[in-house]
C-alpha positions as a printed NumPy array, in Angstrom:
array([[  0.   ,   0.   ,   0.   ],
       [  2.885,   2.381,   0.786],
       [  4.456,   1.682,  -2.616],
       [  1.167,   2.417,  -4.344],
       [  0.774,   5.659,  -2.425],
       [  4.185,   6.765,  -3.639],
       [  3.2  ,   6.024,  -7.215],
       [  0.042,   8.062,  -6.789],
       [  1.767,  11.07 ,  -5.288],
       [  4.34 ,  11.086,  -8.093],
       [  1.88 ,  10.661, -10.943],
       [ -0.952,  12.856,  -9.759],
       [  0.892,  16.122, -10.4  ],
       [  0.216,  15.66 , -14.117],
       [ -2.403,  18.183, -15.158],
       [ -3.219,  19.81 , -18.451],
       [ -4.615,  23.311, -18.692],
       [ -6.036,  25.195, -21.606],
       [ -6.731,  28.891, -21.824],
       [-10.393,  29.745, -21.307],
       [-12.304,  31.14 , -24.239],
       [-15.706,  32.695, -24.456],
       [-18.592,  31.604, -26.653],
       [-21.559,  33.908, -26.984],
       [-25.051,  32.698, -27.815],
       [-27.265,  34.615, -30.204],
       [-29.208,  37.334, -28.439],
       [-32.379,  36.938, -30.507],
       [-33.711,  33.436, -31.035],
       [-35.169,  32.648, -34.426],
       [-38.591,  31.084, -34.819],
       [-38.454,  27.298, -34.853],
       [-39.788,  25.893, -38.144],
       [-41.634,  22.6  , -37.93 ],
       [-39.382,  19.684, -38.767],
       [-36.317,  21.051, -36.961],
       [-34.102,  18.201, -35.795],
       [-31.454,  18.407, -33.1  ],
       [-28.892,  15.756, -32.202],
       [-28.423,  14.761, -28.578],
       [-25.423,  12.709, -27.436],
       [-25.758,  10.911, -24.131],
       [-24.123,   8.182, -22.05 ],
       [-27.111,   6.528, -20.393],
       [-27.329,   2.744, -20.701],
       [-29.396,   0.055, -18.948],
       [-32.5  ,   1.155, -17.041],
       [-31.271,   4.762, -17.116],
       [-31.089,   4.643, -20.893],
       [-34.61 ,   3.238, -21.089],
       [-35.905,   6.076, -18.919],
       [-34.155,   8.667, -21.078],
       [-35.561,   7.104, -24.256],
       [-39.042,   7.44 , -22.779],
       [-38.538,  11.149, -22.12 ],
       [-37.09 ,  11.783, -25.586],
       [-39.999,   9.992, -27.251],
       [-42.493,  11.883, -25.102],
       [-40.958,  15.217, -26.119],
       [-40.902,  14.253, -29.796],
       [-44.565,  13.297, -29.707],
       [-45.896,  16.175, -27.627],
       [-43.852,  19.334, -28.268],
       [-45.833,  21.988, -30.107],
       [-42.929,  23.137, -32.275],
       [-42.542,  19.958, -34.313],
       [-39.001,  19.507, -33.013],
       [-37.436,  16.066, -33.346],
       [-34.644,  15.027, -30.997],
       [-32.282,  12.483, -32.519],
       [-30.985,  10.816, -29.357],
       [-27.703,   8.949, -29.83 ],
       [-26.079,   6.757, -27.18 ],
       [-22.319,   7.305, -27.206],
       [-21.216,   4.677, -24.699],
       [-19.221,   6.114, -21.824],
       [-18.86 ,   9.767, -20.911],
       [-15.249,   9.568, -22.062],
       [-16.39 ,   8.319, -25.461],
       [-18.668,  11.323, -25.894],
       [-15.942,  13.846, -25.043],
       [-13.413,  12.096, -27.284],
       [-15.882,  12.278, -30.155],
       [-16.312,  15.992, -29.531],
       [-12.571,  16.5  , -29.718],
       [-12.534,  15.226, -33.282],
       [-15.276,  17.64 , -34.372],
       [-14.986,  21.265, -35.431],
       [-16.584,  24.421, -34.122],
       [-19.758,  25.084, -36.082],
       [-20.07 ,  21.402, -36.995],
       [-19.84 ,  19.553, -33.71 ],
       [-21.915,  16.549, -34.77 ],
       [-24.3  ,  17.171, -31.881],
       [-26.325,  20.109, -30.673],
       [-26.646,  18.981, -27.064],
       [-24.311,  16.685, -25.157],
       [-24.368,  15.1  , -21.731],
       [-21.03 ,  15.523, -19.955],
       [-20.021,  14.151, -16.562],
       [-19.156,  16.298, -13.572],
       [-15.379,  16.214, -13.991],
       [-15.681,  17.372, -17.584],
       [-16.941,  20.763, -16.412],
       [-13.643,  22.631, -16.469],
       [-12.731,  21.147, -19.834],
       [-16.035,  22.14 , -21.403],
       [-15.895,  25.678, -20.029],
       [-12.407,  26.186, -21.427],
       [-13.097,  24.481, -24.764],
       [-14.873,  27.364, -26.486],
       [-17.357,  24.857, -27.921],
       [-20.393,  25.77 , -25.865],
       [-23.211,  28.236, -25.681],
       [-23.474,  28.897, -21.941],
       [-26.831,  27.694, -20.691],
       [-27.256,  31.03 , -18.94 ],
       [-27.477,  32.719, -22.352],
       [-30.37 ,  30.459, -23.36 ],
       [-32.041,  30.948, -19.985],
       [-31.797,  34.729, -20.248],
       [-33.104,  34.753, -23.816],
       [-36.121,  32.671, -22.784],
       [-36.729,  34.566, -19.532],
       [-36.727,  31.243, -17.688],
       [-37.109,  31.311, -13.891],
       [-34.54 ,  29.02 , -12.251],
       [-35.843,  29.49 ,  -8.701],
       [-37.422,  26.013,  -8.658],
       [-34.131,  24.328,  -9.555],
       [-32.068,  22.887,  -6.709],
       [-29.523,  25.626,  -5.8  ],
       [-26.818,  23.23 ,  -4.591],
       [-26.703,  21.61 ,  -8.004],
       [-26.866,  24.857,  -9.95 ],
       [-23.924,  26.165,  -7.936],
       [-21.704,  23.314,  -9.097],
       [-22.066,  24.302, -12.75 ],
       [-21.981,  28.065, -12.172],
       [-18.786,  30.06 , -12.78 ],
       [-18.544,  33.836, -12.389],
       [-22.298,  33.968, -11.819],
       [-23.003,  32.247, -15.139],
       [-24.609,  28.815, -15.422],
       [-22.652,  26.985, -18.11 ],
       [-24.667,  23.774, -18.315],
       [-28.026,  22.516, -17.131],
       [-27.989,  19.884, -14.374],
       [-29.986,  16.846, -15.432],
       [-28.852,  13.553, -13.937],
       [-27.458,  14.602, -10.579],
       [-26.418,  12.158,  -7.893],
       [-24.451,  11.701,  -4.719],
       [-22.683,   8.633,  -3.32 ],
       [-24.413,   6.538,  -0.667],
       [-23.895,   3.344,   1.297],
       [-25.964,   0.329,   0.24 ],
       [-26.408,  -2.471,   2.751],
       [-28.057,  -5.885,   2.967],
       [-30.751,  -5.512,   5.62 ],
       [-31.137,  -9.272,   5.966],
       [-27.464,  -9.752,   6.822],
       [-27.511,  -6.926,   9.328],
       [-30.583,  -8.363,  11.016],
       [-29.078, -11.854,  11.116],
       [-25.898, -10.463,  12.665],
       [-27.908,  -8.527,  15.252],
       [-26.595,  -5.145,  14.09 ],
       [-29.109,  -2.318,  14.404],
       [-26.963,   0.772,  13.804],
       [-25.561,   1.407,  10.343],
       [-21.887,   2.457,  10.391],
       [-21.125,   6.019,   9.406],
       [-17.385,   5.704,   8.713],
       [-14.785,   3.274,   7.377],
       [-13.639,   3.033,  10.958],
       [-17.141,   1.986,  11.997],
       [-17.41 ,  -0.544,   9.16 ],
       [-14.242,  -2.246,  10.388],
       [-15.702,  -2.522,  13.875],
       [-18.672,  -4.615,  12.705],
       [-16.993,  -6.526,   9.882],
       [-16.236,  -9.686,  11.893],
       [-19.798,  -9.8  ,  13.151],
       [-21.225,  -9.517,   9.649],
       [-19.002, -12.274,   8.318],
       [-19.217, -14.669,  11.258],
       [-22.884, -14.204,  12.143],
       [-24.539, -12.403,   9.224],
       [-23.477, -14.785,   6.492],
       [-21.444, -12.227,   4.55 ],
       [-18.46 , -13.369,   2.518],
       [-17.049,  -9.867,   2.828],
       [-18.18 ,  -6.928,   4.913],
       [-18.   ,  -4.385,   2.106],
       [-17.142,  -4.434,  -1.578],
       [-15.487,  -1.14 ,  -2.502],
       [-15.025,  -0.585,  -6.213],
       [-11.814,   1.028,  -7.406],
       [-13.349,   4.311,  -8.445],
       [-11.665,   7.694,  -8.121],
       [-14.98 ,   9.378,  -7.327],
       [-15.105,   7.594,  -3.974],
       [-11.69 ,   8.982,  -3.044],
       [-12.803,  12.479,  -4.007],
       [-15.852,  12.108,  -1.767],
       [-13.745,  10.942,   1.185],
       [-11.652,  14.074,   0.805],
       [-14.884,  16.074,   0.88 ],
       [-15.921,  14.209,   4.016],
       [-12.705,  15.401,   5.635],
       [-13.308,  18.948,   4.406],
       [-10.086,  18.816,   2.388],
       [ -9.274,  19.763,  -1.197],
       [ -8.167,  17.387,  -3.906],
       [ -6.406,  20.1  ,  -5.9  ],
       [ -5.455,  23.753,  -5.784],
       [ -7.383,  26.7  ,  -7.205],
       [-10.339,  25.711,  -5.044],
       [-10.485,  22.242,  -6.582],
       [-10.246,  23.835, -10.009],
       [-13.318,  26.012,  -9.484],
       [-11.433,  29.304,  -9.433],
       [ -9.21 ,  28.416, -12.386],
       [ -7.691,  25.348, -13.982],
       [ -6.002,  23.325, -11.218],
       [ -2.237,  23.059, -11.47 ],
       [ -1.314,  20.726,  -8.596],
       [ -2.867,  18.321,  -6.143],
       [ -3.236,  19.152,  -2.463],
       [ -4.158,  15.726,  -1.079],
       [ -0.474,  14.815,  -0.798],
       [  0.251,  17.733,   1.527],
       [ -3.012,  18.025,   3.476],
       [ -2.934,  14.4  ,   4.698],
       [ -6.317,  13.53 ,   3.222],
       [ -5.198,  10.731,   0.924],
       [ -3.024,   9.129,   3.599],
       [ -5.99 ,   9.03 ,   5.966],
       [ -8.081,   7.288,   3.318],
       [ -5.399,   4.746,   2.486],
       [ -4.795,   3.923,   6.127],
       [ -8.459,   3.15 ,   6.877],
       [ -9.028,   1.325,   3.589],
       [ -5.923,  -0.776,   4.172],
       [ -7.148,  -1.765,   7.633],
       [-10.314,  -3.141,   6.041],
       [ -8.273,  -4.97 ,   3.413],
       [ -5.867,  -6.496,   5.933],
       [ -8.799,  -7.69 ,   8.041],
       [-10.31 ,  -9.482,   5.035],
       [-13.351,  -7.228,   5.241],
       [-12.812,  -5.386,   1.942],
       [-10.966,  -7.477,  -0.663],
       [ -9.917,  -6.077,  -4.026],
       [-13.062,  -6.455,  -6.164],
       [-11.917,  -4.418,  -9.147],
       [-13.836,  -1.463, -10.48 ],
       [-17.399,  -2.599,  -9.73 ],
       [-18.219,  -3.187,  -6.085],
       [-21.895,  -3.645,  -6.855],
       [-21.461,  -7.12 ,  -8.324],
       [-20.619,  -8.845,  -5.035],
       [-23.302,  -6.859,  -3.257],
       [-26.21 ,  -7.696,  -5.557],
       [-25.033, -11.33 ,  -5.658],
       [-25.518, -11.512,  -1.877],
       [-21.827, -11.929,  -1.097],
       [-21.006,  -8.526,   0.378],
       [-22.999,  -6.979,   3.207],
       [-22.349,  -3.44 ,   1.969],
       [-21.138,  -1.502,  -1.03 ],
       [-20.654,   2.102,  -2.088],
       [-22.402,   3.535,  -5.112],
       [-24.228,   6.389,  -6.713],
       [-27.835,   7.097,  -5.877],
       [-28.362,   6.48 ,  -9.596],
       [-27.511,   2.786,  -9.103],
       [-30.52 ,   2.199,  -6.85 ],
       [-33.107,   1.203,  -9.448],
       [-30.635,  -1.123, -11.19 ],
       [-29.664,  -2.733,  -7.874],
       [-33.315,  -3.293,  -6.988],
       [-33.847,  -5.007, -10.337],
       [-30.669,  -7.098, -10.024],
       [-31.514,  -8.292,  -6.511],
       [-35.115,  -8.973,  -7.548],
       [-36.321,  -9.41 ,  -3.977],
       [-33.69 , -11.957,  -2.919],
       [-32.866,  -9.657,  -0.004],
       [-33.918,  -6.226,   1.205],
       [-31.675,  -3.342,   0.236],
       [-31.075,  -0.528,   2.687],
       [-29.533,   2.859,   1.923],
       [-27.594,   5.134,   4.238],
       [-25.332,   8.145,   4.046],
       [-21.902,   7.884,   2.482],
       [-19.421,   6.909,   5.196],
       [-16.699,   9.254,   6.317],
       [-13.118,   8.09 ,   6.765],
       [-13.103,   8.326,  10.565],
       [-15.824,   9.032,  13.103],
       [-14.556,  12.566,  13.683],
       [-14.975,  13.787,  10.095],
       [-17.702,  16.393,   9.703],
       [-17.595,  17.267,   6.011],
       [-20.187,  16.53 ,   3.355],
       [-20.275,  15.257,  -0.201],
       [-20.044,  16.728,  -3.666],
       [-22.415,  16.535,  -6.61 ],
       [-21.881,  13.778,  -9.143],
       [-23.625,  12.737, -12.317],
       [-23.751,  14.875, -15.436],
       [-25.239,  17.959, -17.019],
       [-26.425,  19.116, -20.441],
       [-24.234,  21.349, -22.596],
       [-25.473,  23.32 , -25.603],
       [-22.895,  23.229, -28.389],
       [-22.101,  26.195, -30.585],
       [-23.045,  25.216, -34.127],
       [-23.74 ,  28.839, -35.077],
       [-27.396,  28.009, -35.706],
       [-29.947,  30.119, -33.821],
       [-32.856,  27.869, -34.794],
       [-31.196,  24.797, -33.318],
       [-30.155,  26.715, -30.222],
       [-33.79 ,  27.638, -29.66 ],
       [-34.856,  24.016, -30.219],
       [-32.19 ,  22.79 , -27.811],
       [-33.563,  25.109, -25.148],
       [-37.109,  23.8  , -25.578],
       [-35.854,  20.239, -25.066],
       [-33.733,  21.172, -22.04 ],
       [-36.659,  23.049, -20.512],
       [-38.783,  19.909, -20.938],
       [-36.153,  17.677, -19.325],
       [-35.929,  19.785, -16.16 ],
       [-39.676,  20.271, -15.766],
       [-41.276,  18.901, -12.578],
       [-43.057,  16.161, -14.537],
       [-39.927,  14.953, -16.329],
       [-37.753,  15.099, -13.234],
       [-40.296,  13.2  , -11.126],
       [-40.396,  10.433, -13.725],
       [-36.601,  10.448, -14.108],
       [-36.095,  10.106, -10.353],
       [-38.623,   7.28 , -10.069],
       [-36.958,   5.268, -12.809],
       [-33.292,   5.828, -11.967],
       [-32.403,   7.103,  -8.511],
       [-30.957,  10.382,  -9.759],
       [-32.514,  13.004,  -7.554],
       [-34.814,  15.554,  -9.192],
       [-33.084,  18.835,  -9.943],
       [-36.464,  20.569,  -9.942],
       [-37.756,  20.891,  -6.371],
       [-41.374,  20.981,  -7.596],
       [-40.972,  17.377,  -8.772],
       [-41.763,  16.305,  -5.219],
       [-45.325,  17.528,  -5.732],
       [-45.917,  15.103,  -8.608],
       [-47.945,  11.933,  -7.971],
       [-45.364,   9.708,  -9.653],
       [-42.752,  10.991,  -7.226],
       [-44.922,  10.416,  -4.161],
       [-45.941,   6.936,  -5.28 ],
       [-42.328,   5.949,  -5.913],
       [-41.138,   7.129,  -2.482],
       [-43.967,   5.187,  -0.842],
       [-43.012,   2.036,  -2.739],
       [-39.242,   2.433,  -2.486],
       [-38.346,   4.423,   0.655],
       [-34.666,   3.833,  -0.168],
       [-34.933,   6.769,  -2.596],
       [-35.389,   9.113,   0.366],
       [-31.72 ,   8.859,   1.302],
       [-30.724,  10.517,  -1.954],
       [-33.216,  13.297,  -1.42 ],
       [-32.12 ,  13.915,   2.149],
       [-28.61 ,  14.453,   0.868],
       [-29.742,  16.615,  -2.027],
       [-31.803,  18.974,   0.069],
       [-29.678,  18.899,   3.243],
       [-32.384,  17.723,   5.618],
       [-29.931,  16.184,   8.05 ],
       [-27.074,  17.53 ,  10.114],
       [-23.595,  17.36 ,   8.578],
       [-24.866,  16.673,   5.063],
       [-23.114,  19.793,   3.853],
       [-22.155,  20.188,   0.222],
       [-18.488,  20.781,  -0.397],
       [-17.451,  22.683,  -3.549],
       [-16.974,  20.086,  -6.25 ],
       [-14.071,  19.22 ,  -8.463],
       [-13.404,  20.874, -11.785],
       [-10.061,  19.289, -12.469],
       [-10.518,  17.199, -15.602],
       [-10.542,  13.419, -15.751],
       [ -6.775,  12.783, -15.49 ],
       [ -6.49 ,  12.882, -11.675],
       [ -9.439,  10.497, -11.272],
       [ -7.864,   8.052, -13.722],
       [ -4.558,   8.29 , -11.877],
       [ -6.271,   7.329,  -8.613],
       [ -8.016,   4.394, -10.24 ],
       [ -4.802,   3.256, -11.922],
       [ -2.923,   3.334,  -8.638],
       [ -5.477,   1.203,  -6.834],
       [ -5.776,  -1.193,  -9.73 ],
       [ -2.004,  -1.652, -10.128]])
């Protein structure tokens, strides 16, 4: 573990920065002629992809402008950005693209986008019903650059049956606490492993947030492009490695590769870490073989009092120098963040609704009644509990996250 830490600290200073450019949207939107088609690139597969297809089809059938959205699945978020890199300004191949959280700094600096704020201002759209914590993540210099759509936070998933069998009533709130009950879960609860932790850089970022510490300088890349990491000097990464290694040495958290959810849904692990957006898929995978519980993302040690950062992705309008398509893009985005769409999206995925009025929709209320596990995500989104405090997120590009994952997977 010490050798791997050294590799991480050496490699993680590699950052690339590009000079920011500005892209202005047209001030006056043209009328939208019937038959206008816009291309939408996304990275939603599985049940999330099915839910997105439903929304796209609903918009295509019901919008009064005759707009058609050509929705194209690109594979991973990385695939979508790499495809953008091969395009040219004015002919990007897409009009709207879904980009993950850590692509924010890259997209802002790219010069490829029409800031969402420009479209909002042109339409006179009132953003007061949109969740302010999420809007803040994608806002720079008081300008919203992209529209939050599929927003999530990390949570702890646990096997309620195993906990009950082991006689454990309190859910651990830290890695330290997980270690304390690991023997009990494995010896009495029937667990093969106490927790399956996937090798995913996002989890490390969140543990730094839990400690109230930065990953990188320049305010985690929010003030400007980050130039160096801070986790090597602030002690945050060492704290994480120490507690994770204790779990590994105790046999409570073996190396399970990149996907910790596999052992959990198979009934082998008593706990796992994952996005709120994994909930619906986990429920389908388990198919009633055991009861899934959800709890707040664990801190590193019991004394940590920080919160978590927003994950997921947002929608970026691309500058194809076409006012008609820009106007059509806005109509589609407006539909996607409406209370009705967000209530449906939440019920089918586990991403929390970015529109606070979604909670008034019947589909939302019925889903919470049927699957109370969804409430954990909402508690974190709307800060209903003590110490669930949002920490400014990371705008550092994907390289540092990949470095973390490469170190753990070495």
